[in-house]
TINU-764151 format. One line per 2 residues: number of its first residue (from 1); their letters; for each residue y, z, x of N, C-alpha, C, O. Coordinates in Angstrom, 1 decimal, m for minus. Layout:
residues N
NUM	A	Y:Z:X:Y:Z:X:Y:Z:X:Y:Z:X  ...
This chain:
residues 163
1	MP	m1.2:0.0:0.8:0.0:0.0:0.0:1.3:0.0:0.9:2.2:m0.7:0.6  1.3:0.8:1.9:2.5:0.8:2.8:2.8:m0.6:3.4:3.9:m1.0:3.6
3	IL	1.7:m1.3:3.7:1.8:m2.6:4.3:2.4:m3.6:3.3:3.3:m4.4:3.7  2.0:m3.5:2.1:2.5:m4.4:1.0:4.0:m4.1:0.8:4.7:m5.1:0.6
5	VA	4.4:m2.9:0.8:5.8:m2.5:0.6:6.6:m3.1:1.8:7.7:m3.6:1.6  6.1:m2.9:3.0:6.8:m3.4:4.2:6.9:m5.0:4.2:8.0:m5.5:4.5
7	VL	5.9:m5.7:3.8:5.9:m7.1:3.7:7.0:m7.5:2.6:7.8:m8.4:2.8  6.9:m6.9:1.5:7.9:m7.2:0.4:9.3:m6.9:0.8:10.2:m7.7:0.5
9	AM	9.5:m5.8:1.6:10.9:m5.5:2.1:11.3:m6.6:3.1:12.5:m6.9:3.1  10.4:m7.0:3.9:10.7:m8.1:4.9:11.1:m9.4:4.2:12.1:m10.0:4.6
11	VL	10.4:m9.8:3.2:10.6:m11.0:2.4:12.0:m10.9:1.8:12.8:m11.8:1.8  12.3:m9.8:1.2:13.6:m9.6:0.5:14.7:m9.6:1.6:15.8:m10.2:1.3
13	AV	14.5:m9.0:2.7:15.5:m9.0:3.8:15.8:m10.4:4.3:17.0:m10.8:4.5  14.8:m11.2:4.5:14.9:m12.6:4.9:15.7:m13.4:3.9:16.6:m14.1:4.2
15	GF	15.3:m13.3:2.6:15.9:m14.0:1.5:17.4:m13.6:1.4:18.3:m14.4:1.2  17.7:m12.3:1.5:19.0:m11.8:1.4:19.9:m12.3:2.6:21.0:m12.8:2.4
17	SW	19.3:m12.3:3.8:20.0:m12.8:5.0:20.3:m14.3:4.9:21.5:m14.7:5.2  19.4:m15.1:4.4:19.6:m16.5:4.2:20.7:m16.7:3.3:21.6:m17.6:3.5
19	RI	20.7:m16.0:2.2:21.7:m16.2:1.1:23.1:m15.9:1.7:24.1:m16.6:1.4  23.2:m14.8:2.5:24.6:m14.5:3.0:25.0:m15.4:4.1:26.1:m15.9:4.1
21	FF	24.2:m15.7:5.1:24.6:m16.4:6.3:24.5:m17.9:6.2:25.4:m18.6:6.8  23.6:m18.5:5.5:23.4:m19.9:5.4:23.9:m20.5:4.1:24.6:m21.5:4.2
23	YN	23.5:m20.0:3.0:23.9:m20.6:1.7:25.4:m20.5:1.5:26.0:m21.5:1.1  26.0:m19.4:1.8:27.5:m19.3:1.7:28.2:m20.1:2.7:29.3:m20.5:2.4
25	AE	27.6:m20.3:3.9:28.3:m21.1:4.9:28.4:m22.5:4.4:29.5:m23.2:4.7  27.4:m23.1:3.8:27.5:m24.4:3.2:28.6:m24.5:2.2:29.4:m25.5:2.2
27	QS	28.6:m23.6:1.3:29.6:m23.6:0.2:31.0:m23.4:0.8:32.0:m24.0:0.3  31.2:m22.5:1.8:32.5:m22.3:2.3:33.0:m23.5:3.1:34.2:m23.8:3.1
29	EF	32.1:m24.3:3.7:32.5:m25.5:4.4:33.0:m26.5:3.4:34.1:m27.2:3.6  32.4:m26.7:2.2:32.9:m27.5:1.2:34.2:m27.0:0.7:35.1:m27.8:0.5
31	AL	34.4:m25.7:0.5:35.6:m25.2:0.0:36.8:m25.4:1.0:37.9:m25.7:0.6  36.5:m25.3:2.3:37.5:m25.5:3.3:37.9:m27.0:3.3:39.1:m27.3:3.4
33	TE	36.9:m27.9:3.2:37.3:m29.3:3.1:38.1:m29.7:1.9:39.1:m30.4:2.0  37.7:m29.1:0.8:38.4:m29.4:m0.5:39.9:m28.8:m0.4:40.8:m29.5:m0.8
35	KA	40.0:m27.7:0.2:41.4:m27.1:0.4:42.2:m27.9:1.3:43.4:m28.1:1.0  41.6:m28.4:2.4:42.4:m29.2:3.4:42.8:m30.5:2.7:44.0:m31.0:3.0
37	VN	42.0:m31.2:2.0:42.3:m32.4:1.3:43.4:m32.2:0.2:44.3:m33.0:0.1  43.3:m31.1:m0.5:44.3:m30.7:m1.5:45.7:m30.5:m0.8:46.7:m31.0:m1.3
39	EL	45.7:m29.9:0.4:46.9:m29.7:1.1:47.5:m31.0:1.6:48.7:m31.2:1.6  46.6:m31.9:2.1:47.0:m33.2:2.5:47.7:m34.0:1.4:48.6:m34.7:1.7
41	NQ	47.2:m33.8:0.2:47.8:m34.6:m0.9:49.0:m33.9:m1.6:49.4:m34.4:m2.6  49.5:m32.9:m1.0:50.7:m32.3:m1.5:51.9:m32.9:m0.8:53.1:m32.5:m1.1
43	KD	51.7:m33.9:0.1:52.8:m34.6:0.8:53.5:m35.4:m0.3:53.1:m35.6:m1.4  54.7:m35.8:0.1:55.5:m36.7:m0.7:55.1:m38.2:m0.4:55.4:m38.7:0.7
45	FS	54.5:m38.8:m1.3:54.1:m40.2:m1.2:55.1:m41.2:m1.8:54.6:m42.3:m2.2  56.3:m40.8:m2.0:57.3:m41.7:m2.7:57.6:m43.0:m2.0:58.1:m43.9:m2.6
47	NP	57.2:m43.1:m0.7:57.4:m44.3:0.1:56.1:m44.9:0.5:55.6:m44.6:1.6  55.4:m45.6:m0.4:54.0:m46.1:0.0:54.0:m47.0:1.2:52.9:m47.2:1.7
49	SE	55.1:m47.6:1.6:55.1:m48.6:2.7:54.8:m47.8:4.0:54.3:m48.4:5.0  54.9:m46.5:4.0:54.6:m45.7:5.2:53.1:m45.7:5.4:52.6:m45.4:6.5
51	YQ	52.3:m46.1:4.4:50.8:m46.1:4.5:50.2:m47.5:4.5:49.0:m47.6:4.2  51.0:m48.5:4.8:50.5:m49.9:4.8:49.5:m50.1:5.9:48.7:m51.1:5.8
53	NY	49.5:m49.3:7.0:48.5:m49.5:8.1:47.2:m48.7:7.8:46.3:m48.8:8.7  47.2:m48.0:6.7:46.0:m47.3:6.4:45.1:m48.2:5.5:45.5:m49.2:5.0
55	SN	43.8:m47.9:5.4:42.9:m48.6:4.5:43.5:m48.3:3.1:43.8:m47.1:2.8  43.7:m49.3:2.3:44.4:m49.2:1.0:43.5:m49.8:m0.1:42.8:m50.7:0.1
57	LR	43.6:m49.1:m1.3:43.1:m49.7:m2.5:44.1:m49.4:m3.6:44.5:m48.3:m3.8  44.4:m50.4:m4.4:45.1:m50.2:m5.7:44.1:m50.3:m6.8:43.5:m51.4:m6.9
59	LI	44.0:m49.3:m7.6:43.0:m49.3:m8.6:43.6:m49.3:m10.0:44.6:m48.6:m10.3  42.9:m50.0:m10.9:43.3:m50.0:m12.3:42.2:m49.3:m13.1:41.0:m49.4:m12.7
61	SG	42.5:m48.5:m14.1:41.4:m47.8:m14.8:40.4:m48.7:m15.4:40.7:m49.8:m15.8  39.2:m48.2:m15.4:38.0:m49.1:m15.8:37.5:m49.9:m14.7:37.9:m49.7:m13.5
63	NL	36.8:m50.9:m15.0:36.3:m51.8:m14.0:36.7:m53.3:m14.3:35.8:m54.1:m14.5  38.0:m53.5:m14.3:38.5:m54.8:m14.8:38.9:m55.7:m13.7:40.0:m56.3:m13.8
65	RS	38.1:m55.9:m12.7:38.5:m56.8:m11.6:37.5:m58.0:m11.6:36.4:m57.8:m12.1  37.9:m59.1:m11.1:37.0:m60.2:m11.0:36.2:m60.0:m9.8:36.5:m59.2:m8.9
67	TG	35.1:m60.9:m9.6:34.3:m60.7:m8.4:35.0:m61.1:m7.2:34.6:m60.6:m6.1  36.1:m61.9:m7.3:36.8:m62.2:m6.1:37.8:m61.1:m5.6:38.3:m61.2:m4.5
69	NK	38.0:m60.1:m6.4:38.9:m59.1:m6.1:38.3:m57.7:m6.3:38.6:m57.0:m7.3  37.3:m57.4:m5.5:36.5:m56.2:m5.7:37.3:m54.9:m5.4:38.2:m55.0:m4.5
71	NS	37.0:m53.8:m6.0:37.5:m52.5:m5.7:36.7:m51.9:m4.6:36.0:m50.9:m4.8  36.7:m52.5:m3.4:35.8:m52.0:m2.3:36.5:m52.1:m1.0:37.4:m52.9:m0.7
73	LA	36.0:m51.2:m0.1:36.4:m51.2:1.3:35.1:m51.2:2.2:34.1:m50.6:1.7  35.2:m51.8:3.3:34.0:m51.7:4.2:34.1:m50.4:5.0:35.1:m50.1:5.6
75	ES	33.0:m49.6:5.0:33.0:m48.4:5.7:33.3:m48.5:7.2:34.0:m47.7:7.8  32.9:m49.6:7.8:33.1:m49.8:9.2:34.6:m50.1:9.6:35.0:m50.0:10.7
77	NL	35.4:m50.5:8.6:36.8:m50.8:8.8:37.7:m49.7:8.3:39.0:m49.9:8.4  37.2:m48.6:7.9:38.1:m47.6:7.3:39.0:m47.0:8.5:38.5:m46.7:9.6
79	TG	40.2:m46.8:8.1:41.1:m46.0:9.0:40.8:m44.5:8.9:39.9:m44.2:8.0  41.3:m43.6:9.7:41.0:m42.2:9.6:41.3:m41.6:8.2:40.6:m40.7:7.8
81	EV	42.2:m42.2:7.5:42.5:m41.8:6.1:42.7:m43.0:5.3:43.1:m44.1:5.7  42.4:m42.9:4.0:42.4:m44.0:3.0:43.4:m43.7:2.0:43.4:m42.6:1.4
83	FL	44.3:m44.6:1.7:45.4:m44.5:0.7:45.0:m45.2:m0.6:44.8:m46.4:m0.6  44.9:m44.4:m1.6:44.6:m44.9:m3.0:45.8:m44.8:m3.9:46.5:m43.8:m3.9
85	RL	46.0:m45.9:m4.7:47.0:m45.9:m5.7:46.4:m46.2:m7.0:45.8:m47.2:m7.3  46.4:m45.2:m7.9:45.8:m45.3:m9.2:46.9:m45.6:m10.3:47.6:m44.7:m10.6
87	TL	46.9:m46.8:m10.8:47.8:m47.2:m11.8:47.5:m46.5:m13.1:46.4:m46.6:m13.6  48.5:m45.8:m13.6:48.3:m45.1:m14.9:48.4:m46.1:m16.1:49.2:m47.0:m16.0
89	PI	47.7:m45.9:m17.2:47.9:m46.7:m18.3:49.4:m46.7:m18.8:50.0:m45.7:m18.6  49.8:m47.8:m19.4:51.2:m47.9:m19.7:51.7:m46.9:m20.7:52.9:m46.5:m20.6
91	EI	50.8:m46.3:m21.5:51.3:m45.3:m22.5:51.6:m43.9:m21.8:52.1:m43.1:m22.5  51.2:m43.7:m20.6:51.5:m42.5:m19.9:52.8:m42.6:m19.2:52.9:m43.3:m18.2
93	KS	53.8:m42.0:m19.7:55.2:m42.1:m19.2:55.6:m40.8:m18.5:56.7:m40.8:m17.9  54.9:m39.7:m18.7:55.3:m38.4:m18.2:55.0:m38.3:m16.7:54.2:m39.0:m16.2
95	DK	55.7:m37.3:m16.1:55.5:m37.1:m14.7:54.8:m35.7:m14.5:54.9:m35.0:m13.5  53.9:m35.4:m15.5:53.1:m34.2:m15.4:52.1:m34.3:m14.3:51.8:m35.4:m13.9
97	FH	51.6:m33.2:m13.8:50.6:m33.1:m12.8:49.3:m33.6:m13.4:49.0:m33.4:m14.5  48.4:m34.1:m12.5:47.1:m34.5:m12.9:46.0:m33.9:m11.9:46.4:m33.5:m10.8
99	TA	44.8:m33.8:m12.4:43.7:m33.4:m11.6:42.8:m34.6:m11.4:42.5:m35.3:m12.3  42.4:m34.9:m10.2:41.6:m36.0:m9.8:40.2:m35.5:m9.3:40.2:m34.8:m8.3
101	KI	39.1:m35.8:m10.0:37.8:m35.4:m9.6:37.1:m36.7:m9.0:37.0:m37.7:m9.7  36.7:m36.6:m7.8:36.0:m37.7:m7.1:34.5:m37.5:m7.2:34.0:m36.5:m6.7
103	IK	33.8:m38.5:m7.7:32.4:m38.4:m7.9:31.6:m39.5:m7.2:32.1:m40.7:m7.3  30.5:m39.2:m6.6:29.7:m40.2:m6.0:28.2:m39.9:m6.4:27.8:m38.8:m6.3
105	DG	27.6:m40.9:m6.9:26.2:m40.8:m7.4:26.0:m39.6:m8.4:25.0:m38.9:m8.3  27.0:m39.4:m9.2:26.9:m38.4:m10.3:27.2:m37.0:m9.8:27.1:m36.0:m10.5
107	KS	27.5:m36.8:m8.5:27.8:m35.5:m7.9:29.3:m35.5:m7.5:29.8:m36.4:m6.9  29.9:m34.4:m7.8:31.3:m34.2:m7.4:31.5:m34.1:m5.9:30.8:m33.3:m5.2
109	VL	32.4:m34.9:m5.3:32.6:m34.9:m3.9:33.8:m33.9:m3.6:33.7:m33.1:m2.7  34.8:m33.9:m4.5:35.9:m33.0:m4.4:36.8:m33.1:m5.6:36.7:m34.1:m6.3
111	TL	37.6:m32.1:m5.8:38.6:m32.1:m6.9:39.9:m31.8:m6.3:40.1:m30.9:m5.5  40.9:m32.7:m6.7:42.3:m32.6:m6.2:43.1:m32.1:m7.4:43.1:m32.7:m8.5
113	NQ	43.9:m31.1:m7.2:44.7:m30.5:m8.2:46.2:m30.8:m8.0:46.6:m31.0:m6.9  46.9:m30.8:m9.1:48.4:m30.9:m9.1:48.8:m32.2:m8.3:49.6:m32.2:m7.4
115	MH	48.2:m33.3:m8.7:48.6:m34.6:m8.2:49.8:m35.1:m8.9:49.9:m35.1:m10.1  50.8:m35.5:m8.1:52.1:m36.0:m8.6:51.9:m37.4:m9.1:51.1:m38.2:m8.7
117	TY	52.8:m37.8:m10.1:52.9:m39.2:m10.5:54.1:m39.8:m9.8:55.1:m39.1:m9.5  54.1:m41.1:m9.5:55.2:m41.8:m8.9:55.5:m43.0:m9.7:54.6:m43.6:m10.3
119	QN	56.7:m43.4:m9.7:57.2:m44.6:m10.4:56.8:m45.9:m9.6:57.0:m45.9:m8.4  56.3:m46.9:m10.2:56.1:m48.2:m9.6:56.7:m49.3:m10.5:57.2:m48.9:m11.5
121	NA	56.6:m50.5:m10.1:57.2:m51.6:m10.9:56.6:m51.7:m12.3:57.3:m52.1:m13.2  55.3:m51.3:m12.5:54.7:m51.5:m13.8:54.6:m50.2:m14.6:54.0:m50.2:m15.7
123	GR	55.1:m49.1:m14.1:55.0:m47.9:m14.8:54.9:m46.7:m13.8:55.8:m46.5:m13.0  53.8:m46.0:m14.0:53.6:m44.8:m13.1:52.2:m44.9:m12.4:51.3:m45.6:m12.9
125	EI	52.0:m44.2:m11.3:50.8:m44.2:m10.6:50.6:m42.9:m9.9:51.6:m42.1:m9.7  49.3:m42.6:m9.6:49.0:m41.4:m8.8:48.6:m42.0:m7.4:48.0:m43.0:m7.3
127	RL	49.1:m41.3:m6.3:48.8:m41.7:m5.0:48.0:m40.6:m4.3:48.4:m39.5:m4.3  46.9:m41.0:m3.7:45.9:m40.1:m3.0:45.7:m40.5:m1.5:45.8:m41.7:m1.2
129	LL	45.6:m39.6:m0.7:45.2:m39.8:0.7:43.9:m39.1:1.0:43.9:m37.8:0.9  42.8:m39.8:1.3:41.5:m39.2:1.5:41.0:m39.4:2.9:41.2:m40.5:3.4
131	PA	40.5:m38.4:3.5:39.9:m38.6:4.9:38.7:m39.5:4.8:37.8:m39.4:3.9  38.6:m40.5:5.7:37.5:m41.4:5.7:36.1:m40.7:5.9:35.1:m41.2:5.4
133	SI	36.2:m39.5:6.5:34.9:m38.8:6.7:34.2:m38.4:5.5:33.0:m38.1:5.5  34.9:m38.3:4.3:34.2:m37.9:3.1:33.8:m39.1:2.3:33.1:m39.0:1.2
135	LK	34.1:m40.3:2.7:33.8:m41.6:2.0:32.7:m42.3:2.7:32.9:m43.1:3.7  31.5:m42.1:2.3:30.3:m42.8:2.8:29.9:m44.0:1.9:30.5:m44.1:0.8
137	KG	29.1:m44.9:2.3:28.7:m46.0:1.5:28.2:m45.6:0.2:27.5:m44.6:0.0  28.6:m46.3:m0.9:28.2:m46.1:m2.2:29.3:m46.3:m3.2:30.4:m46.7:m2.9
139	EY	29.0:m46.1:m4.5:29.9:m46.3:m5.6:30.6:m44.9:m5.9:29.9:m43.9:m6.0  31.9:m45.0:m6.1:32.7:m43.8:m6.4:33.4:m43.9:m7.7:33.7:m45.0:m8.2
141	QI	33.6:m42.8:m8.3:34.3:m42.8:m9.6:35.4:m41.7:m9.5:35.1:m40.6:m9.0  36.6:m42.0:m9.9:37.6:m41.0:m9.9:37.9:m40.7:m11.4:38.3:m41.6:m12.2
143	EL	37.8:m39.4:m11.8:38.2:m39.0:m13.2:39.5:m38.3:m13.1:39.6:m37.3:m12.4  40.5:m38.9:m13.7:41.8:m38.4:m13.7:42.1:m37.7:m15.1:41.9:m38.4:m16.1
145	RE	42.7:m36.5:m15.0:43.0:m35.8:m16.3:44.4:m35.2:m16.1:44.8:m34.8:m15.0  45.2:m35.3:m17.2:46.5:m34.6:m17.2:46.2:m33.1:m17.2:45.5:m32.7:m18.1
147	EN	46.8:m32.4:m16.3:46.7:m30.9:m16.4:47.3:m30.3:m17.6:48.3:m30.8:m18.1  46.6:m29.3:m18.2:47.0:m28.6:m19.4:47.1:m29.6:m20.6:47.9:m29.3:m21.5
149	ST	46.4:m30.6:m20.6:46.4:m31.6:m21.7:45.6:m31.0:m22.9:44.6:m30.4:m22.7  46.1:m31.3:m24.1:45.4:m30.9:m25.3:44.5:m32.0:m25.8:43.8:m31.9:m26.8
151	VE	44.6:m33.2:m25.2:43.8:m34.3:m25.6:42.4:m34.2:m25.2:42.1:m34.0:m24.0  41.5:m34.2:m26.2:40.1:m34.0:m25.9:39.5:m35.2:m25.3:39.8:m36.3:m25.7
153	NG	38.7:m35.1:m24.2:38.1:m36.2:m23.4:39.2:m37.2:m23.0:38.9:m38.4:m22.9  40.4:m36.7:m22.7:41.4:m37.6:m22.2:41.4:m37.9:m20.7:42.4:m37.6:m20.0
155	KI	40.3:m38.4:m20.3:40.2:m38.7:m18.9:40.3:m40.2:m18.6:40.0:m41.0:m19.5  40.9:m40.6:m17.5:41.0:m42.0:m17.1:40.1:m42.2:m15.9:40.0:m41.4:m15.0
157	IY	39.3:m43.3:m16.0:38.3:m43.5:m15.0:38.7:m44.7:m14.1:39.1:m45.7:m14.6  38.5:m44.5:m12.8:38.7:m45.5:m11.8:37.4:m45.6:m11.0:36.8:m44.6:m10.6
159	IF	37.0:m46.9:m10.7:35.8:m47.1:m9.9:36.1:m47.9:m8.7:36.8:m48.9:m8.7  35.5:m47.5:m7.5:35.6:m48.3:m6.3:34.3:m48.1:m5.5:33.5:m47.2:m5.8
161	MI	34.1:m48.9:m4.5:33.0:m48.9:m3.6:33.3:m48.8:m2.2:34.3:m49.4:m1.8  32.5:m48.1:m1.4:32.6:m48.2:0.0:31.3:m48.9:0.5:30.2:m48.5:0.2
163	Q	31.5:m50.0:1.1:30.3:m50.9:1.5:30.0:m50.7:3.0:29.0:m51.4:3.4
């Protein structure tokens, strides 16, 4: 009986140690990355020409592009940071903050809070700067929501690919 109790205590100690030192380390790494990207996106992007030498994508909600004009970038050609411009639907005229959730393969990559809107020639847009290190090959979806919105299911979807 004492041996059984000792083995059980050892199993519990190993499980507890793993939970504290390894499981939380993975989660805190994700949290640190998300915090750094959120801080990066609190910059003033009112002059988009400053980002013309970055990998760039201008996206329209939905998947309304022809095959000759894909919403994609080559992974091998990405600059250190990627500049995205999300054109808002014409009916959105407010400059309220938005939340942008970036999803790859059905899993959340990160969430950006308090994204500013900017005026462009066609209306308003959201501008994002993402580190290329978080963009691996695959299809991505950005779900954009107006913060504190009372509209149910009021999300705007943008789709792009990294090839």
